[in-house]
C-alpha positions in Angstrom: 26.8 -190.6 96.4 27.4 -187.1 97.8 30.2 -186.7 100.3 30.4 -183.9 102.9 34.2 -183.8 102.7 36.9 -186.4 102.9 36.6 -189.1 105.7 39.4 -189.4 108.2 40.5 -193.0 107.1 41.0 -191.6 103.6 42.9 -188.6 105.0 45.2 -190.9 106.9 45.9 -193.0 103.8 47.0 -189.9 101.8 48.8 -188.2 104.7 52.3 -189.5 104.0 52.1 -188.2 100.4 50.2 -184.9 100.9 52.7 -183.4 103.4 55.1 -182.4 100.6 52.6 -181.4 97.9 51.3 -177.9 97.2 48.1 -176.9 98.8 45.9 -177.0 95.6 46.9 -180.6 95.0 46.5 -181.5 98.7 42.9 -180.3 98.6 42.1 -181.9 95.2 43.8 -185.3 95.2 41.8 -187.3 97.9 38.5 -185.8 96.7 39.4 -186.7 93.1 40.1 -190.4 94.0 36.9 -190.7 95.9 35.0 -189.2 93.0 36.5 -191.9 90.7 35.4 -194.6 93.2 31.9 -193.4 93.7 31.0 -191.9 90.3 28.0 -193.6 88.6 28.2 -195.5 85.4 28.7 -193.7 82.1 31.2 -191.5 83.9 31.9 -188.0 82.5 33.9 -185.0 83.7 30.8 -183.3 85.0 29.8 -186.3 87.3 33.4 -186.4 88.6 33.2 -182.7 89.4 30.1 -183.0 91.4 30.5 -186.0 93.7 32.4 -184.5 96.7 30.5 -181.7 98.4 32.9 -178.9 99.5 35.4 -179.8 96.8 33.3 -178.9 93.7 35.1 -178.1 90.5 34.2 -177.2 87.0 34.5 -180.1 84.5 37.3 -178.2 82.7 39.3 -178.2 85.9 39.3 -182.0 86.0 40.5 -182.1 82.4 43.3 -179.7 83.2 44.5 -181.8 86.1 44.8 -184.8 83.9 47.0 -182.8 81.5 49.0 -181.0 84.2 52.6 -182.1 84.4 52.7 -181.2 88.1 50.4 -184.1 88.8 53.1 -186.7 89.1 50.6 -189.5 89.6 53.0 -192.4 89.0 55.4 -191.2 91.7 52.5 -190.7 94.1 51.3 -194.2 93.5 54.8 -195.6 94.1 55.0 -193.8 97.4 51.6 -195.0 98.7 52.2 -198.5 97.3 55.4 -198.8 99.3 53.4 -197.6 102.4 50.7 -200.3 102.0 53.2 -203.0 101.2 55.2 -202.2 104.4 52.0 -202.1 106.5 50.9 -205.5 105.1 54.4 -207.0 105.6 54.5 -205.9 109.3 51.1 -207.4 110.0 51.8 -210.7 108.2 55.2 -211.0 109.8 53.7 -210.8 113.3 51.3 -213.6 112.3 54.1 -215.7 111.0 56.1 -215.3 114.2 53.1 -216.5 116.2 53.0 -219.6 114.0 56.8 -220.1 114.3 57.4 -219.9 110.6 60.7 -218.4 109.3 59.8 -218.1 105.6 56.8 -216.7 103.9 55.6 -217.1 100.3 54.3 -214.3 98.1 53.3 -214.3 94.4 53.5 -211.9 91.5 51.3 -212.1 88.5 52.3 -210.2 85.3 50.1 -209.6 82.2 49.1 -207.0 79.6 45.7 -205.3 79.4 44.4 -203.1 76.6 41.7 -200.6 75.9 40.2 -200.7 72.4 39.0 -197.6 70.6 37.9 -196.5 67.1 39.5 -193.1 67.6 42.4 -192.1 65.3 43.1 -188.8 67.2 44.4 -190.3 70.4 48.1 -190.7 70.9 50.1 -193.9 71.2 47.5 -196.2 69.6 48.5 -199.7 68.5 46.7 -201.1 65.5 45.6 -204.6 66.7 43.1 -205.7 64.0 42.3 -204.3 60.6 38.7 -204.4 59.4 38.0 -206.3 56.2 35.2 -203.9 55.3 36.8 -200.6 54.2 33.7 -198.7 55.4 34.4 -199.7 59.0 37.0 -198.2 61.2 40.0 -200.2 62.4 40.3 -201.1 66.1 43.3 -199.6 67.9 44.4 -200.2 71.5 46.3 -198.6 74.4 48.5 -201.3 76.0 49.5 -201.4 79.7 51.8 -203.9 81.4 50.4 -204.5 84.9 51.0 -206.8 87.7 49.6 -207.9 91.1 51.6 -208.6 94.2 49.7 -211.3 96.2 50.7 -211.6 99.8 50.4 -214.6 102.1 47.2 -213.4 103.8 45.4 -212.2 100.8 46.8 -208.7 100.1 46.3 -207.8 96.5 48.6 -204.9 95.7 48.6 -203.6 92.1 52.2 -203.1 91.0 53.0 -199.6 89.5 51.9 -199.8 85.9 54.2 -199.5 82.9 52.7 -198.2 79.6 53.7 -199.5 76.2 54.9 -196.7 73.9 54.9 -197.2 70.1 58.0 -196.4 68.2 56.3 -193.4 66.6 55.3 -192.1 70.1 58.8 -192.6 71.4 60.4 -190.6 68.5 57.9 -187.8 69.0 58.4 -187.5 72.7 62.0 -188.5 73.1 61.3 -191.8 75.0 63.2 -195.1 74.8 61.3 -197.8 73.0 60.8 -201.0 75.0 58.8 -204.1 74.1 56.2 -205.6 76.4 58.6 -208.3 77.7 61.2 -205.7 78.5 58.6 -203.7 80.4 57.6 -206.9 82.3 61.3 -207.5 83.2 61.7 -203.9 84.4 58.6 -204.3 86.6 59.9 -207.5 88.1 63.3 -206.0 88.8 61.7 -203.1 90.7 59.9 -205.4 93.1 61.2 -205.0 96.7 60.6 -207.9 99.1 61.3 -208.5 102.8 64.2 -210.7 103.7 62.0 -213.6 104.8 59.8 -213.7 101.7 60.1 -216.1 98.7 58.5 -214.9 95.5 56.8 -217.0 92.8 56.3 -215.2 89.5 53.4 -216.4 87.3 52.8 -215.3 83.7 51.4 -216.7 80.5 53.4 -217.8 77.4 53.6 -214.3 76.0 56.3 -213.4 78.6 58.3 -216.6 78.1 61.4 -214.6 77.1 65.1 -214.6 77.9 65.0 -211.0 79.4 62.3 -212.0 81.9 64.0 -215.3 82.8 67.3 -213.5 83.4 65.8 -211.0 85.8 64.1 -213.8 87.7 67.4 -215.7 88.0 69.2 -212.6 89.2 66.6 -211.8 91.8 66.1 -215.4 93.0 62.4 -215.6 91.9 60.7 -218.8 91.1 58.9 -218.9 87.7 55.8 -220.8 86.6 54.5 -220.4 83.1 53.1 -222.4 80.1 56.0 -223.6 78.0 56.1 -222.8 74.3 55.4 -225.9 72.2 58.5 -225.2 70.2 61.0 -225.2 73.1 63.3 -228.2 73.1 65.2 -230.3 75.6 68.9 -229.7 75.9 71.8 -232.1 76.7 72.6 -232.2 80.4 73.0 -234.4 83.4 69.5 -233.8 84.7 67.7 -234.9 81.5 65.6 -238.0 82.6 64.8 -239.0 79.0 68.1 -240.3 77.6 68.7 -239.6 74.0 66.1 -236.9 73.7 68.1 -233.7 73.5 66.7 -231.5 70.7 63.2 -233.0 71.0 60.4 -230.6 71.7 59.2 -230.5 75.3 55.5 -230.7 74.7 56.0 -233.6 72.3 58.1 -235.4 74.9 55.2 -235.1 77.4 52.9 -236.9 75.0 55.2 -240.0 75.3 54.5 -240.3 79.0 52.5 -243.4 80.0 49.1 -243.4 81.6 50.6 -244.9 84.8 52.7 -241.8 85.3 49.6 -239.5 85.7 47.5 -239.1 88.8 44.1 -237.5 89.3 44.1 -234.3 91.4 41.0 -232.9 92.9 41.1 -229.4 94.4 38.5 -227.5 96.2 38.1 -224.7 98.7 38.9 -226.9 101.7 42.2 -228.4 100.5 43.9 -225.8 98.3 47.0 -224.2 99.7 46.5 -220.7 98.2 42.9 -219.9 99.4 44.0 -216.5 100.8 45.3 -215.4 97.4 42.0 -215.9 95.7 39.1 -213.4 95.6 35.7 -215.1 95.7 32.2 -213.9 96.4 30.6 -215.3 99.5 28.3 -217.6 97.6 31.3 -219.1 95.7 32.8 -220.6 98.9 30.7 -223.7 98.5 32.5 -227.0 97.7 30.6 -227.5 94.5 31.5 -224.1 93.2 35.2 -224.5 93.9 35.7 -228.1 92.8 38.4 -228.7 90.1 39.7 -231.9 88.6 43.1 -232.5 87.0 45.2 -235.3 85.5 48.8 -234.4 86.1 52.3 -235.8 85.7 55.8 -234.3 86.2 59.4 -234.9 85.2 62.6 -233.0 85.8 64.4 -232.0 82.6 67.0 -229.6 81.3 65.3 -227.2 78.8 67.1 -225.2 76.2 67.9 -221.7 77.4 66.1 -222.3 80.7 68.2 -224.9 82.5 66.9 -227.4 85.1 63.1 -227.2 85.3 60.2 -229.3 86.4 57.9 -230.0 83.5 54.2 -230.6 84.4 51.7 -232.0 81.9 48.2 -231.2 83.2 44.7 -231.8 81.8 41.9 -229.9 83.5 38.3 -231.0 83.3 35.5 -228.7 82.2 32.3 -230.6 83.0 30.1 -227.8 81.5 31.3 -228.6 78.0 28.8 -230.7 76.2 30.3 -233.6 74.3 29.7 -233.8 70.6 29.3 -237.2 68.8 32.6 -238.9 68.6 34.3 -236.8 71.3 35.7 -238.7 74.3 35.1 -237.9 77.9 38.4 -239.4 79.2 41.5 -237.2 79.4 43.7 -239.9 77.9 42.1 -239.4 74.5 43.3 -235.7 74.6 46.8 -236.8 75.7 47.2 -239.1 72.7 46.0 -236.4 70.2 48.6 -234.7 68.0 50.3 -231.6 69.3 49.1 -228.3 68.0 52.2 -226.1 67.4 50.4 -223.2 65.6 47.0 -222.0 66.7 44.7 -220.7 64.0 41.5 -219.0 65.1 39.6 -219.4 68.3 40.1 -222.8 70.1 36.9 -224.9 70.3 35.7 -225.8 73.8 36.8 -229.2 75.0 36.0 -231.4 78.0 39.7 -231.6 79.0 42.0 -228.6 78.4 45.7 -229.5 78.2 48.5 -227.3 79.5 52.3 -228.0 79.8 53.8 -225.9 82.6 57.4 -225.2 83.4 58.7 -224.4 86.9 62.3 -223.1 87.3 62.4 -224.8 90.8 63.1 -228.5 90.1 62.4 -229.3 93.7 58.7 -228.4 93.5 55.9 -230.9 93.1 53.3 -231.2 90.3 50.5 -230.2 92.6 52.4 -227.0 93.8 53.0 -226.0 90.1 49.3 -226.5 89.2 48.1 -224.5 92.2 50.7 -221.7 91.5 49.5 -221.4 87.9 45.9 -221.3 89.0 46.6 -218.1 90.9 47.4 -216.4 87.6 43.6 -216.0 87.0 43.5 -213.4 89.7 44.9 -210.8 87.4 42.2 -211.5 84.9 39.6 -210.9 87.7 41.5 -207.7 88.5 41.3 -206.5 84.9 37.6 -207.2 84.8 37.0 -205.2 87.9 39.2 -202.4 86.7 37.4 -202.2 83.4 33.8 -202.8 84.5 33.4 -201.5 88.1 36.2 -198.9 87.9 35.4 -198.0 84.3 38.9 -197.9 82.9 37.7 -197.7 79.4 35.3 -194.8 79.7 38.0 -192.1 79.1 38.0 -189.9 75.9 41.4 -188.3 76.2 43.6 -187.3 73.3 46.9 -186.9 75.2 48.3 -190.2 76.3 49.9 -188.6 79.4 46.4 -187.7 80.6 45.4 -191.4 80.0 48.3 -192.5 82.2 47.3 -190.1 85.0 43.7 -191.3 84.8 44.8 -194.9 85.2 47.2 -194.1 88.1 44.3 -192.4 89.9 42.1 -195.5 89.4 44.9 -197.6 90.8 45.2 -195.3 93.8 41.5 -196.0 94.4 42.2 -199.7 94.3 45.1 -199.3 96.7 42.9 -197.3 99.1 40.4 -200.2 99.1 43.2 -202.6 99.9 44.4 -200.4 102.8 40.9 -200.4 104.2 40.7 -204.2 103.9 44.0 -204.5 105.9 42.6 -202.1 108.5 39.5 -204.3 108.9 41.6 -207.5 109.2 43.8 -205.9 111.8 40.8 -204.9 113.8 39.1 -208.3 113.5 42.2 -210.4 114.4 43.8 -213.3 112.5 41.5 -214.8 109.9 40.4 -218.5 110.0 42.5 -221.3 108.5 40.4 -221.2 105.2 39.9 -217.5 105.1 36.1 -217.6 104.8 35.5 -214.2 106.4 33.9 -211.7 103.9 36.7 -209.1 104.4 39.3 -211.8 103.3 37.6 -212.9 100.1 35.9 -209.6 99.2 36.3 -208.3 95.7 36.2 -204.7 94.5 32.4 -204.2 94.6 32.3 -205.6 98.2 35.2 -203.3 99.2 33.4 -200.3 97.7 30.3 -201.1 99.8 32.5 -201.2 102.9 34.0 -197.8 102.0 30.5 -196.4 101.4 29.6 -197.3 105.0 32.7 -195.4 106.2 31.7 -192.4 104.1 28.1 -192.6 105.2 29.2 -192.5 108.8 31.4 -189.5 108.0 28.4 -187.7 106.5 26.2 -188.4 109.6 29.0 -187.2 111.9 29.4 -184.1 109.8 25.7 -183.3 109.9 25.5 -183.8 113.6 28.5 -181.4 114.1 27.1 -178.8 111.8 23.6 -178.8 113.3 24.7 -178.1 116.8 25.2 -174.4 116.2 23.5 -171.7 114.3 26.7 -170.9 112.4 27.1 -174.5 111.4 23.5 -174.7 110.1 24.0 -171.6 108.0 27.2 -172.9 106.6 25.7 -176.3 105.7 22.7 -174.6 103.9 25.1 -172.3 102.1 27.2 -175.2 100.8 24.1 -177.2 99.8 22.7 -174.2 97.8 26.0 -173.4 96.1 26.9 -177.0 95.1 23.8 -178.9 94.0 24.3 -182.6 93.0 25.8 -182.9 89.4 25.0 -186.5 88.5 23.3 -185.6 85.2 25.7 -185.2 82.2 
């Protein structure tokens, strides 16, 4: 797509940031972000340089910007992230007042994503797997700790990313080495919330660490995560199973009777967090959204965690074909031995077991299951970031350039979220189940909506230029000087 300049909605989005930046950056930044959003597949520097008409650059200019220390992309992202979060909060607070609700509920999902490469020249690479064949190159990765802030009415705001630096990279560049769980704790500590918002933090078992739990306790956040099979119960007044201190939590859940479990069926019409999900329009049918669980819960005091609600859940996967001798009832999986150490890839099963821990003992089993289901939204975000936004297409030796490239991609995602909020404000409050396309839209749908805005800007620009002889000459001169550059 060729753009005749930067549309006004995009200019308004960047306006709070551009006021204090030098003129070259003010001219280049919005056009660069739009080029990243609209560049075709198999992106290269030449295609980026030729997307926005009137802001054409040489391919080497794009490369220099990614290595330029004056491009403080992380600070720019934090500034615009705070702006979009405040705008979303003001709009949702007005809706809550109309509904006479004093407290609101947001969620934060934390996870790590990586980009694999065979290159050995890039900086800050982590060796994840070593090839058995000596003639094949080993796989190395760049690691990024990322998060999503999910608001009550469906806002999906990417938290400012934190990069994982290897010990060698830290020694070379004078940085402080931090593990992935320490980065996750720093990301959670930096979250700023309105006074009337309660936050639920969801993550997988990789972040079940004391430093993360300590930050959540200090900030008053509720945690939901799969508990490690080796965690044990501790002695305390809230232990319901007398005489079990020291027993492993997951093994304790296997002693629960069948009468303690209930069947839970969730679907689009009865789930409580429908606004926090992103679904395509054809996935809003009941058959597409139906899930079936067998769940039970007990309060217990867990070692190094304190009072928690322990939820044992079994989720049905009807698409798995049963092999001879495999049971279709969840109870057969409940009575199976506990697997403490996983070796290799797990085989597909009809019922998948999960033992969840919630640091809020007053919650219910259904609430915990629904909260943990929302964790899948960050996996959808990673897939969109890597496939549609082409995170993994970079070939950059300096890791600082890689970080700036990722920050600019996240700025594009934040721009799409700001346009979504603008459409929701114009359309009024969404329906009770959030079935409108602008509520459930994913990245591809949001890009189509932004393309409509840019197409309208192109038509308006053409109409304005064609009114006068001078405008027509200027338009022809720009078209001759800057032909489309979509061919690498």
